C-alpha positions, -999 to +999 in steps of 0.1 A: -132-022+288-127-009+253-094-022+238-099-009+203-122+022+200-144+029+170-130+055+147-152+081+130-159+066+095-137+081+068-165+072+044-188+097+060-161+124+056-157+114+019-194+114+010-200+148+027-169+163+010-180+150-023-215+166-019-199+199-010-177+197-041-204+189-066-227+214-084-263+216-069-278+200-100-253+172-104-269+139-114-251+118-088-261+140-058-293+120-050-275+087-050-247+100-028-271+116-003-291+083-001-259+063+006-247+089+031-279+086+050-276+048+053-239+051+064-248+076+091-277+055+103-254+025+106-229+045+125-256+058+149-266+021+155-230+012+163-227+041+188-259+030+205-245-004+210-212+011+222-231+030+249-250-001+261-219-022+263-205+003+289-227-015+314-206-047+311-181-053+339-148-037+328-127-064+345-138-094+325-152-081+292-129-066+266-145-047+237-131-043+202-150-019+179-148-022+141-122-049+141-108-060+107-087-091+105-071-112+077-079-149+073-066-168+043-057-135+024-092-122+029-103-094+053-133-099+075-148-071+096-168-072+128-189-043+140-182-053+176-163-081+193-167-087+231-140-110+245-141-126+279-125-157+296-158-176+289-168-167+254-162-144+224-193-126+211-195-111+176-222-085+172-236-071+140-253-037+144-284-029+124-301+005+127-333-002+107-366+014+117-401+001+110-414-034+111-389-062+106-399-097+095-373-125+093-385-150+067-370-184+075-378-197+040-363-170+018-336-163+044-344-126+040-350-097+063-381-077+051-387-042+064-422-026+062-424+011+067-451+035+055-468+006+036-436+000+016-416-032+018-379-035+013-356-065+015-323-067+033-297-094+035-300-118+064-279-103+093-277-136+111-260-152+081-237-122+079-226-125+116-223-163+114-197-159+086-178-134+107-179-156+138-167-187+118-138-168+104-129-155+139-130-190+153-106-202+126-084-171+131-081-178+168-073-214+161-047-204+136-029-179+159-033-196+193-037-233+183-068-233+205-106-237+200-127-211+216-166-207+217-178-178+196-214-167+199-233-143+176-258-115+182-275-089+161-281-056+177-312-035+166-305+002+173-340+017+172-359+007+204-392+013+185-383-013+157-407-043+158-391-077+152-412-107+141-408-140+125-428-171+115-441-194+142-416-222+149-386-198+141-387-181+175-350-191+182-340-160+163-351-140+193-321-154+211-298-139+185-316-107+175-321-082+203-325-045+208-292-029+218-303-023+254-307-060+260-273-070+245-252-066+277-275-089+298-275-115+270-237-116+270-237-120+308-262-149+304-240-166+278-210-164+301-224-189+327-200-217+317-165-228+324-136-204+316-118-212+283-091-186+286-067-178+315-059-142+322-025-147+304-042-162+274-068-134+273-040-108+273-021-127+246-053-129+224-059-092+229-024-084+218-028-106+187-062-090+178-048-055+181-017-063+161-038-081+135-062-052+129-062-037+094-074-001+093-103+009+070-089+017+035-093+051+018-114+043-012-113+062-044-146+079-040-146+095-074-140+062-091-167+046-069-193+070-082-178+073-117-174+110-113-146+127-133-124+151-114-133+179-139-169+179-126-159+191-091-163+228-083-131+247-079-125+275-055-135+285-020-171+289-010-181+320+009-195+311+043-221+339+039-234+337+003-220+303-006-206+316-039-172+302-049-157+336-052-132+341-024-097+354-029-069+357-004-061+394+004-038+404+033-041+371+052-079+370+048-103+355+023-124+381+007-157+373-011-158+393-044-196+387-045-209+399-011-177+414+004-176+390+033-141+384+049-130+352+066-098+339+081-109+302+080-127+297+047-099+275+035-102+249+062-132+231+049-119+231+013-086+215+024-103+189+046-126+180+017-097+176-007-079+153+017-111+133+023-116+128-014-080+122-025-065+108+007-038+135+012-026+169+001+009+183-007+020+219-006+018+221-044-017+207-045-028+231-018-015+261-037-034+250-068-065+243-048-065+277-030-051+298-059-019+307-039+016+313-052+037+313-020+051+280-007+056+295+027+021+310+031+007+276+021+029+258+045+018+281+074-018+274+065-013+236+065+007+236+097-020+257+115-046+230+108-027+205+129-029+179+102-010+146+104+021+148+081+047+125+066+079+133+047+102+163+046+105+195+027+089+192-008+080+156-001+057+165+028+021+153+025-007+160+049-035+138+062-067+142+082-067+134+119-100+114+124 
């Protein structure tokens, strides 16, 4: 049973919003597009694992997706944690296609695709570090030792995984997503380490200890000045940034298209990039003068809001 569901990554929203806000010939577009592709692939791999874990018995297996905890003033993040009375299993999701070779000497994951080789960090080392911190976190909060196992989930069923002879033990830790549920069941054939009361208590501690994903300064991350972003509202028909509000509609001065909703994407992109939007910022963004018209527009979008009157700020609902 899922105790903490996976949220849609705000980072995807930010990268997409930034691409829509940059000129077509901007020098950072290629880098942003490449990063966005990787983030989306990773998210698809996590969703594939989420689907496969639905086949675990609801009663005894509790699932925490994208759990972020603090240990010794440092945040550690787990793609997926499966908790049961027998064991905890930390799972790292990898959605890498092609031929994967785990080199036990260099401790590196080497991917070959279309006769091109690329190196990736060792996912086993990554997940071991997360599991170690989780074990210490549980000991700190419950004064109890608890076995924590590790697994690496490969999202693409067609991905080939190989290693050097004598290093075959990695096949016990690296599996395609569809085999993960059975592996967890196999690992659970031991004595119970948690009573139902302790399981509920640990679940409560984990949920209360979760730290949400931060909203990063995406412009600072890519070293892009705010002045380089395109201003205005793009026409849904001709894509020109030439729309003006006339009689409760957006009118394109280039191709004469009318739209009632052309502002929605612009406002959502602004919030994704900057974190929030105020009435004043929205008026400047849309080229409006009326506080009340702007308020109606923001309210109609069903955005999450905080504050009152002039101090009201609006956030995305992910």
